Kinemage of the C-alpha trace (Angstrom):
@kinemage 1
@onewidth
@group {chain A} dominant
@subgroup {mainchain}
@vectorlist {calphas} color= white
{ca unk a 1} P 170.815 42.308 27.494
{ca unk a 2} L 167.654 40.567 25.601
{ca unk a 3} L 167.289 43.128 22.303
{ca unk a 4} L 165.228 40.736 20.785
{ca unk a 5} L 161.162 39.258 22.023
{ca unk a 6} L 161.193 36.026 23.906
{ca unk a 7} L 160.330 33.021 21.786
{ca unk a 8} L 159.447 30.499 24.589
{ca unk a 9} L 156.492 31.871 26.455
{ca unk a 10} L 156.467 28.946 28.141
{ca unk a 11} L 159.242 29.382 30.530
{ca unk a 12} L 158.767 33.274 30.687
{ca unk a 13} L 156.481 35.523 32.015
{ca unk a 14} L 156.773 39.510 31.302
{ca unk a 15} L 155.924 41.678 34.119
{ca unk a 16} L 153.193 43.772 34.140
{ca unk a 17} L 152.310 47.364 35.348
{ca unk a 18} L 151.855 48.172 38.897
{ca unk a 19} L 151.262 51.871 38.251
{ca unk a 20} L 151.733 55.150 35.885
{ca unk a 21} L 153.051 58.195 37.753
{ca unk a 22} L 153.153 61.498 35.974
{ca unk a 23} L 156.105 63.993 36.717
{ca unk a 24} L 155.318 66.855 38.189
{ca unk a 25} L 157.394 70.178 37.714
{ca unk a 26} L 159.319 72.049 40.405
{ca unk a 27} L 162.451 73.952 41.183
{ca unk a 28} L 165.500 72.974 42.674
{ca unk a 29} L 169.315 74.184 43.585
{ca unk a 30} L 169.144 78.309 42.831
{ca unk a 31} L 165.611 77.719 40.843
{ca unk a 32} L 166.935 74.829 38.390
{ca unk a 33} L 163.113 74.123 36.822
{ca unk a 34} L 162.816 70.474 36.721
{ca unk a 35} L 160.304 67.481 35.938
{ca unk a 36} L 160.459 65.278 38.918
{ca unk a 37} L 159.441 61.796 38.675
{ca unk a 38} L 159.671 60.521 41.764
{ca unk a 39} L 160.099 61.156 45.076
{ca unk a 40} L 158.050 64.433 44.738
{ca unk a 41} L 155.831 62.358 47.764
{ca unk a 42} L 157.137 59.850 50.257
{ca unk a 43} L 155.401 56.981 49.345
{ca unk a 44} L 156.545 57.579 45.668
{ca unk a 45} L 159.997 55.746 46.046
{ca unk a 46} L 160.620 52.833 44.428
{ca unk a 47} L 163.195 50.639 46.383
{ca unk a 48} L 166.136 51.350 46.421
{ca unk a 49} L 165.586 54.692 44.330
{ca unk a 50} L 164.928 57.237 46.536
{ca unk a 51} L 164.299 60.863 43.656
{ca unk a 52} L 164.563 60.749 39.601
{ca unk a 53} L 164.749 64.373 38.525
{ca unk a 54} L 164.430 65.041 34.759
{ca unk a 55} L 165.554 68.674 33.522
{ca unk a 56} L 165.135 69.656 29.678
{ca unk a 57} L 165.492 73.275 28.466
{ca unk a 58} L 166.919 74.870 25.909
{ca unk a 59} L 165.872 78.215 28.188
{ca unk a 60} L 169.191 79.230 29.985
{ca unk a 61} L 166.721 81.282 32.698
{ca unk a 62} L 165.260 77.626 33.358
{ca unk a 63} L 169.188 76.425 34.629
{ca unk a 64} L 171.763 78.935 34.391
{ca unk a 65} L 171.834 79.309 38.807
{ca unk a 66} L 172.370 75.860 38.693
{ca unk a 67} L 173.386 74.084 42.028
{ca unk a 68} L 175.375 75.871 44.366
{ca unk a 69} L 177.505 73.822 47.243
{ca unk a 70} L 175.265 71.976 49.249
{ca unk a 71} L 175.578 68.926 51.687
{ca unk a 72} L 174.558 65.160 51.417
{ca unk a 73} L 175.004 62.372 53.601
{ca unk a 74} L 173.995 58.622 53.301
{ca unk a 75} L 173.287 58.182 49.639
{ca unk a 76} L 174.507 58.455 46.578
{ca unk a 77} L 173.750 60.252 43.495
{ca unk a 78} L 174.009 59.564 39.946
{ca unk a 79} L 174.053 62.572 37.395
{ca unk a 80} L 173.460 61.930 33.463
{ca unk a 81} L 173.717 64.262 31.206
{ca unk a 82} L 172.133 63.766 27.797
{ca unk a 83} L 172.904 67.242 26.114
{ca unk a 84} L 174.685 70.276 27.403
{ca unk a 85} L 177.729 70.108 30.381
{ca unk a 86} L 177.751 70.683 33.942
{ca unk a 87} L 180.620 71.117 36.007
{ca unk a 88} L 180.938 69.004 39.658
{ca unk a 89} L 183.847 70.150 41.901
{ca unk a 90} L 183.250 69.245 45.656
{ca unk a 91} L 184.894 69.550 49.166
{ca unk a 92} L 187.429 66.388 48.407
{ca unk a 93} L 188.905 68.607 45.199
{ca unk a 94} L 187.565 66.761 42.487
{ca unk a 95} L 186.459 68.622 39.775
{ca unk a 96} L 185.052 67.644 36.305
{ca unk a 97} L 182.978 69.039 33.027
{ca unk a 98} L 180.392 66.487 32.738
{ca unk a 99} L 179.940 66.669 28.694
{ca unk a 100} L 177.287 64.833 27.096
{ca unk a 101} L 176.415 61.414 27.264
{ca unk a 102} L 178.572 61.209 30.429
{ca unk a 103} L 177.608 60.129 34.022
{ca unk a 104} L 179.052 61.744 37.788
{ca unk a 105} L 178.356 58.429 40.500
{ca unk a 106} L 178.622 60.076 43.819
{ca unk a 107} L 178.539 58.591 47.024
{ca unk a 108} L 178.086 60.867 49.765
{ca unk a 109} L 178.347 58.471 52.092
{ca unk a 110} L 179.235 59.816 55.821
{ca unk a 111} L 179.238 63.634 53.882
{ca unk a 112} L 179.763 65.375 51.225
{ca unk a 113} L 179.681 69.019 50.083
{ca unk a 114} L 179.742 69.806 46.531
{ca unk a 115} L 178.572 71.695 44.008
{ca unk a 116} L 176.747 71.469 40.354
{ca unk a 117} L 176.618 74.384 37.961
{ca unk a 118} L 176.230 74.116 34.147
{ca unk a 119} L 178.931 75.027 32.237
{ca unk a 120} L 176.575 76.829 28.719
{ca unk a 121} L 174.898 80.035 29.019
{ca unk a 122} L 172.635 78.752 26.055
{ca unk a 123} L 171.493 76.186 24.224
{ca unk a 124} L 169.851 73.044 25.741
{ca unk a 125} L 170.745 71.669 28.743
{ca unk a 126} L 168.748 67.868 29.261
{ca unk a 127} L 169.958 65.505 31.965
{ca unk a 128} L 168.526 63.141 34.803
{ca unk a 129} L 169.531 62.803 38.648
{ca unk a 130} L 168.698 59.937 40.347
{ca unk a 131} L 169.341 59.518 44.308
{ca unk a 132} L 170.052 55.942 45.150
{ca unk a 133} L 170.137 54.680 48.788
{ca unk a 134} L 172.788 52.925 50.744
{ca unk a 135} L 172.008 50.200 52.871
{ca unk a 136} L 172.832 51.292 56.958
{ca unk a 137} L 176.322 49.518 57.139
{ca unk a 138} L 177.230 51.588 53.928
{ca unk a 139} L 175.824 54.750 55.224
{ca unk a 140} L 178.615 56.415 56.906
{ca unk a 141} L 181.684 55.203 54.583
{ca unk a 142} L 183.954 57.540 53.161
{ca unk a 143} L 182.831 59.751 50.001
{ca unk a 144} L 183.528 58.893 46.820
{ca unk a 145} L 183.121 60.108 43.490
{ca unk a 146} L 183.550 58.890 39.725
{ca unk a 147} L 183.626 60.620 36.611
{ca unk a 148} L 182.630 58.082 34.050
{ca unk a 149} L 182.258 59.354 30.333
{ca unk a 150} L 180.370 58.593 27.583
{ca unk a 151} L 182.818 56.280 25.368
{ca unk a 152} L 183.549 53.648 28.564
{ca unk a 153} L 180.072 52.633 28.788
{ca unk a 154} L 178.421 50.037 26.446
{ca unk a 155} L 176.157 50.203 23.732
{ca unk a 156} L 174.076 47.886 21.896
{ca unk a 157} L 172.599 48.623 18.620
{ca unk a 158} L 168.626 47.505 18.240
{ca unk a 159} L 166.710 47.507 15.113
{ca unk a 160} L 165.505 50.346 13.306
{ca unk a 161} L 167.951 53.343 15.427
{ca unk a 162} L 167.227 51.876 18.506
{ca unk a 163} L 170.360 50.918 21.367
{ca unk a 164} L 170.051 50.667 24.745
{ca unk a 165} L 173.256 52.117 26.580
{ca unk a 166} L 174.221 50.630 29.677
{ca unk a 167} L 174.975 53.314 32.625
{ca unk a 168} L 175.248 50.826 35.768
{ca unk a 169} L 175.201 47.230 36.428
{ca unk a 170} L 175.087 44.075 34.200
{ca unk a 171} L 172.182 43.009 31.750
{ca unk a 172} L 172.166 39.589 30.025
{ca unk a 173} L 173.385 39.409 26.356
{ca unk a 174} L 172.895 36.001 24.633
{ca unk a 175} L 175.045 33.461 26.502
{ca unk a 176} L 177.395 36.124 28.117
{ca unk a 177} L 176.326 39.271 29.438
{ca unk a 178} L 177.379 43.451 29.186
{ca unk a 179} L 178.537 44.841 31.632
{ca unk a 180} L 178.482 48.762 32.463
{ca unk a 181} L 181.592 50.299 34.393
{ca unk a 182} L 180.063 51.152 37.531
{ca unk a 183} L 178.520 48.117 39.221
{ca unk a 184} L 177.394 50.168 42.234
{ca unk a 185} L 176.809 49.278 45.983
{ca unk a 186} L 175.762 45.232 45.969
{ca unk a 187} L 173.066 45.207 48.121
{ca unk a 188} L 171.088 47.462 45.318
{ca unk a 189} L 173.001 46.002 42.662
{ca unk a 190} L 171.418 48.909 40.506
{ca unk a 191} L 170.854 48.865 36.494
{ca unk a 192} L 170.308 52.069 34.787
{ca unk a 193} L 170.082 51.890 31.444
{ca unk a 194} L 169.719 54.813 28.519
{ca unk a 195} L 166.859 52.989 26.148
{ca unk a 196} L 165.725 53.968 22.692
{ca unk a 197} L 163.290 51.574 20.813
{ca unk a 198} L 162.971 52.603 16.844
{ca unk a 199} L 159.695 52.972 15.241
{ca unk a 200} L 157.568 50.583 15.140
{ca unk a 201} L 159.817 47.611 16.789
{ca unk a 202} L 159.874 46.203 20.230
{ca unk a 203} L 161.924 44.934 23.107
{ca unk a 204} L 162.151 42.859 25.896
{ca unk a 205} L 164.544 43.395 28.581
{ca unk a 206} L 165.495 40.499 30.876
{ca unk a 207} L 165.701 41.553 34.983
{ca unk a 208} L 166.721 39.707 37.954
{ca unk a 209} L 163.491 39.158 40.055
{ca unk a 210} L 165.103 40.273 42.845
{ca unk a 211} L 165.123 43.631 40.989
{ca unk a 212} L 162.207 46.512 41.162
{ca unk a 213} L 161.946 48.536 38.291
{ca unk a 214} L 160.634 51.362 36.386
{ca unk a 215} L 161.320 53.269 32.861
{ca unk a 216} L 160.819 56.827 32.764
{ca unk a 217} L 159.657 58.248 29.264
{ca unk a 218} L 161.295 61.075 27.837
{ca unk a 219} L 160.788 60.922 23.812
{ca unk a 220} L 158.300 59.826 22.350
{ca unk a 221} L 155.451 56.941 23.619
{ca unk a 222} L 155.839 54.045 24.574
{ca unk a 223} L 153.484 50.717 24.838
{ca unk a 224} L 153.460 48.916 27.080
{ca unk a 225} L 150.603 45.956 28.441
{ca unk a 226} L 148.175 47.599 25.309
{ca unk a 227} L 148.528 50.908 27.187
{ca unk a 228} L 150.500 53.838 25.501
{ca unk a 229} L 152.500 55.449 27.928
{ca unk a 230} L 153.650 59.431 26.581
{ca unk a 231} L 156.877 61.700 27.727
{ca unk a 232} L 157.344 62.379 31.262
{ca unk a 233} L 155.424 59.369 32.755
{ca unk a 234} L 157.238 56.784 34.460
{ca unk a 235} L 156.052 53.187 34.027
{ca unk a 236} L 156.449 51.208 37.068
{ca unk a 237} L 156.102 47.691 37.531
{ca unk a 238} L 155.486 44.778 39.334
{ca unk a 239} L 158.341 42.126 40.951
{ca unk a 240} L 156.559 39.343 39.099
{ca unk a 241} L 158.325 37.779 35.803
{ca unk a 242} L 161.440 37.897 34.346
{ca unk a 243} L 161.348 40.477 31.438
{ca unk a 244} L 159.832 43.628 30.929
{ca unk a 245} L 158.319 43.672 27.464
{ca unk a 246} L 157.854 46.979 25.967
{ca unk a 247} L 157.330 48.776 22.291
{ca unk a 248} L 156.872 52.121 20.093
{ca unk a 249} L 153.563 53.250 20.511
{ca unk a 250} L 153.881 54.598 17.555
{ca unk a 251} L 155.128 53.327 14.141
{ca unk a 252} L 156.276 56.801 12.644
{ca unk a 253} L 158.620 57.806 15.389
{ca unk a 254} L 160.864 56.009 18.155
{ca unk a 255} L 160.656 56.516 21.639
{ca unk a 256} L 163.010 56.708 24.255
{ca unk a 257} L 163.201 56.267 28.022
{ca unk a 258} L 165.600 55.975 31.413
{ca unk a 259} L 165.416 52.463 33.202
{ca unk a 260} L 165.982 52.120 36.642
{ca unk a 261} L 165.999 48.583 38.758
{ca unk a 262} L 167.538 47.583 41.905
{ca unk a 263} L 167.449 45.169 44.682
{ca unk a 264} L 165.171 46.830 47.681
{ca unk a 265} L 167.207 47.430 50.741
{ca unk a 266} L 163.588 46.909 52.812
{ca unk a 267} L 165.390 48.893 55.590
{ca unk a 268} L 163.196 52.311 57.412
{ca unk a 269} L 163.746 55.260 55.499
{ca unk a 270} L 164.189 58.881 57.326
{ca unk a 271} L 165.000 61.640 55.323
{ca unk a 272} L 165.838 65.649 55.834
{ca unk a 273} L 166.212 67.312 52.261
{ca unk a 274} L 169.756 65.911 51.803
{ca unk a 275} L 170.283 63.505 54.387
{ca unk a 276} L 168.933 60.106 53.972
{ca unk a 277} L 169.674 57.933 57.020
{ca unk a 278} L 167.679 55.137 58.724
{ca unk a 279} L 166.473 56.924 61.878
{ca unk a 280} L 165.170 60.339 62.980
{ca unk a 281} L 167.705 60.594 65.745
{ca unk a 282} L 170.379 59.648 63.099
{ca unk a 283} L 168.839 62.543 60.716
{ca unk a 284} L 169.420 65.020 63.553
{ca unk a 285} L 172.763 64.034 64.430
{ca unk a 286} L 173.569 64.809 60.021
{ca unk a 287} L 171.770 68.189 60.790
{ca unk a 288} L 174.337 68.921 63.644
{ca unk a 289} L 177.423 67.590 62.062
{ca unk a 290} L 176.441 70.355 59.241
{ca unk a 291} L 175.968 72.864 61.718
{ca unk a 292} L 178.857 71.964 63.661
{ca unk a 293} L 181.271 72.114 60.515
{ca unk a 294} L 182.314 68.211 60.825
{ca unk a 295} L 179.731 66.437 58.312
{ca unk a 296} L 182.762 65.880 56.008
{ca unk a 297} L 185.227 64.802 58.796
């Protein structure tokens, strides 16, 4: 994990910006209000990531109804709670109360039916849900669920009260590397991190050139390639280059963002709601399996 500006410019190259995308307000579940940063249009996917939702509200009417029981097949969901807490429960008998700073990692595989319900009647509920695709060969694997508490995720302090909290994957750190407790599927090798850059500070984050990458700003404003990017916008990067060159746009306030990076699968995607397969025939089979009560068997 590189926490300082790279000094050898002859051998390093910062990735350029491909696009800046604004999140769109929408509702999901039983009426949870959220901002959809990726996946609101089929062409707005960053392989292997399918969707990125951000939710943040201190009005219980925006979140109290939660996400009642619903199915998934063919991909993984990653839920990261920044503030508040939410309970997960699924047909496998897994149940856990996700506390602030924690992560739920669910591999839907051939099928899972689960619910995610807020465990608070007031106060701020803030976090993210990420949909991460699975390669065709692993889409029908048995479902798996894991709770990762906040204190099990490595956090590196940065100047000016900044930090990098590594949620998934591995990032360089000097001559070694820092590893998160979840490494993810080897085919996608995901890197997910919660990052805060202090006011007036800069940060380079080294990434493998095999990985596509974006950052979603959710506090303050980010400066990248001479451009200021405000909250609720994501920056998508070109693949050329070995690091992201980032800075807080404001000399008086920090910026905080979610980093997503992963190896693209370059496989066809057929999706119908919570089912993500490779062909339309496979999606239709998932619908039949759900209708006939055998999705999870």
